[in-house]
N, C-alpha and C positions, 0 to 999 in steps of 0.2 A: 146313321144318316140315311134318309130315304126321301126320294122325290115322289110324293103322293099324287094320285090322279083323282081318287074319289072325293077328296076334300079340297082339292086345289081351287076349284071354281068358288067354293064357299069362302076360302081364305082370301082370295083376290077381292071378292065382293065386300067382305067385312073390312078389309084394310081400306078400301075406297070409301066405305061408309064412315069408318071411325077416324081415319087419318086424312081423309080427303085427298088421296093421291093414289096413283096406280103403281103397282110393283113393277120394277124395271125388268124382272126376270121371274121365271117360275119359282114358287116358294120351295125351299128345302126344309123338310121337317126332321128335327132331331128328337129321337126318343132316348138315345144314349148320349149323355153329355160329358163322357169321360174326356174327349178331345176338345176341351172348351176353347182352346186357342183357335180352332177352326170355325167356331160359331160366330157369325158375323151379322152385321146390320141386314135386316129384312129376311133373315132366317126365322124359322118358327120352331119353338121348343114345345113338345107335348109332355105334360105332367099331369098325372091323375085324370087323364081324359080331357084336360083343358089345354087349349092352344094359346101360346104367347108369342107375339111378334117382337123380335129383338129390334129395338130402335137405336141403341148405341152401347158401347162398352164404357163402363164407369171409369173415372180417373182418380188417381191418388190426390188427396187434398193436403197431406201433411207437409210441414216445412221442409224444403229441400228436395221434395219429390213431386211437386205440383205438376200436374199434366201427365204423369206417367200412367199408362193404361193398366187397369186391373182386369186382366182378360177373363178372370173367373167370376166377375161381377157384371151382369148385364141389366140394362134398363129395358123393360119389356111391357108391351100392351096386351092385356087379356082380350082376346078376340071374342070372348063370350060376354064379358061385362063392360068392356071399354075402359076399365080402370088401369092406371099405370102401376107397375110393380118393379121391384128389384129382385132379380134372380141371382142368388149366390150359389155358384156351382162348387163342387168339391175340389178343393185345392190343398194338397198335402205339403206342409211346410214345417220345418223344425229349425229354430235358431236360438241364440242365447242373448240375454241382456245382462249388463253388469251394474251392480249397485255396490259401491265400495269394493270390498274384496270378494263379493259373492257373484257367482255366475248362475243365472236362472234360466232353465230350459223352457222354451215356449213351443207349444205344438198346436196346430190348427185341428179342430174337431167339429165336424158338422153335427155329430150326434149331440155334443154338449150344447151347441147353439140351439138345436131343436128342443132340448129339455128346457132351456131358458124361455124360448117362445111359448112352450106349453104352460110353464109356471106363471108367466106374466101376461097371459092373454086377458085383455080388458083393462090392464093397468096403463093409464095414459102416460106414464113416465118412461115407458119402454116402446121401442119399435114393435109393430105387430106383424104377425105372419104365421106361416106354418111350414113344416118340413115335409116334403113330398119325394118319395124315391122315384128315380127315373127307371127305364127298362133294364138298366144294368145294376140297379141297387144303389146308385149314388144318391145321397140324401141332399136334394136341392132345397134351399130355403126360399120360399115365395113370400116376399115382404111387401107390405103396403108402402107405397111411395110417400115420403114425408116432404112437404113443401116447406123449406126453412133454410136456415144458415147455421153453420157451426159456431161455437161459442166465441172463438177468437175473431172470426169474421164479424160477428155482431159488435164486439168491443171496438174493433178497428174501424167500423163503419160510422162511428160517431166521434170523430176527433174533438177533443176538448181538454182543457187543463185537468190534470188528475184530481186536484182538490175539488173542482166543480163536479166531476164525476162521482167522487167519493161522498160528497155531501148531498148529492142529488139522487142519481139512479142506483148507486151501489146498495143501500140498505134493502131495497126490494129485490135486487138480484141475489143478495145473500140469502134471503128467505127461500128463493127458488133453488139456490145451490144446496142449501141444507136439505130440502125435500129430495133433491136428486141424489144426495149422498145417502139419505135414508132408504132410497130405492135400492141402492147397492147392498145395504144391510139386509134387505129382504132376500136377495139372492143368497147371501152368506147364511142366513138362517135356514135356508133350504138345502145347504150343502153345495151350492153352486158359486160361481164367481163371474165377474165380467171378463177379466183377463187381458183387456187392452184399453184401459182407461186413458183417454187422450182428449185434448180440447176439441178435436174434430170428430170425436165420437159422442159429443153432446150436441144435438141439433135443437135449435130454438125454432119452434113452429111458427110460421107466418100467421099473424092475426092473434093467436091465443097467447104467444110468448111462452108456451109450455116447454120445459126442458125434457128432451127425450133421448134416452140412451140408445145407441145403435152398436152393432158389430160385437157379437159375443162368442165368436168361434175360436178364440185363443184360450188356452189353459196352461197353467204352470204347476210345477211340483210344489212351489212355495205358496201357501194360502195367503201370506201377508202382502203379496204383490199388489192387489187392489188397494189395500190400506195405504201403502207407500205412494202409489200413483195418484190417489185422490189429492195429495198435497200439491201436485202440479196444477190441478184444476183450481184449487183454492188460491194458489199464487196468481194464476191468470185473472181470476175475478177480482181479487183485492188490488192487484197491480194495474188493472185496466189493460191487460195484455202481459207479455213477458218483460220483466225488468232484469236486464243483464248488467254485469259489472262494466262491460264496455260502454253501454249507454250511459250509465251513471258517471263514468269518467269523462265522457264527452259532454253531457248536458248539465251535470252538477259537479263540477270540479271541486267545489268546497266540501261536498259530501264524500267524495271518493276516498280521502285519507281515513275516514272513520270506519271503512269496511275492511273486513279480513276474511280469510278462508272459512272461518267459523260461521260466517253469515251466509254461506253458499248452500244451495239446495244439494241434498244428498244424491238426488237422482240426476240433476243437471248442474254440474259445478259452475257453469257460466252464469247461472241465474242467482239473483239476490233474494234470499228468502226472508231476511231480516228487513222487512219493508218499513218498519218504524224509523229506521235510520235514514231512509230516503224520503219518506213522507211522515213527518213527526205527528201528524194528526191521526194516524192509524192507532186505534185504541190498544192499550197494553195487553188486554186479554186476547184480542184477536191476533196480535203479533206473537203472543205466546203460543197460540195454536200453530201459526206458521213455523215458528222456531222448532217445533217438534219434528219438522221435516228438514231441518238444517243440520249442517255438519257439527255446529257447536250447540245444538239444542238439547233439550232434556230427553227423557226416555221416549222412544218411538211409540206411537199408538199401537195397541194390540188388536183393536176391533174398530169397525166402522162406527158402531154406536157410541164409542168414546168420543170420536170426532164430532158426531152429530150433537151430542150433549154439550160439549164445550162450545161449539159454534152457536147453539141456541142461547147459551149463557152470555154470548157476546152481543146479541141483538140490541139490547137496551143501550149499551154504550155506543153502538153504531148509530142508533136513532138520535142519541144526544149530539153526536158529532154532526149529524145532518142539520142541526140548528132549526128543527121544526119543519124542514121541507119534506113533502110527502114522498118524493122520489119516484113514485109511479112504477108499475110493473112494466118491464121492457117488452115491447111488441115489435115485430118486424113485418 
């Protein structure tokens, strides 16, 4: 941390020009971001000779943790270009997740995320940015800000009967989902992984409707983790959000007796993966793909490409279910 004097006047002037406000205090410039908990709004972070004004700390979006601050992730304005960025500071974390009787060790790696950014530069299916070391060698990821919403928010923002959704918007969303899955396959072909596939790590860009993967700093010892977790994304898209046993018992009491534990998601046992039982118009081929992620399903997928190939084989059936409606590409 350092209170600068030679650049202070320039910082104050640039903030007033770009943000149309005066700083309430003399700017504090951070070149070492190790103590990310102390970096606050209106502080300045210097990376690679460029100055970034911190405007806020990002918050967790996932279910059950909404609003929790992510102190290692800052929204920041480049004082050189006026563009908004996300700064991901180095956060060391190790934890385990459980799938059936397996325990999978997850580790955060800034270096791995930097390799993904290098590989996918220019590919619109991925967040864009670069990894820049600070003065202490911490590898900070400077990311382009994406204006959009996560997948679940998009689906929840348009409440309608599921059948209307499935016969209308769904076929086009499935096409975008397949392309997003193929993007993960590109990582695997390069010996990398996403590592944290969740519905809130797929952003749908405002205007274009493009699916963009974000957050690549987790890695696991088990390379199949991405393959398993793609099933959660497919469940969300087909089900127009998450379909749980509790919801089926409440809203479809006639259907509930047809369900068993074999219909549950391997990853989230409270979710119904056998959606054909809930929505009979879901094509059998598509439901068969979903069931590969269920407790009572067939053999688990071994590669992302297998999922992509099977989903592409489902497109014609989904179009037929749509009864000729175009469906339109979703934009927000």
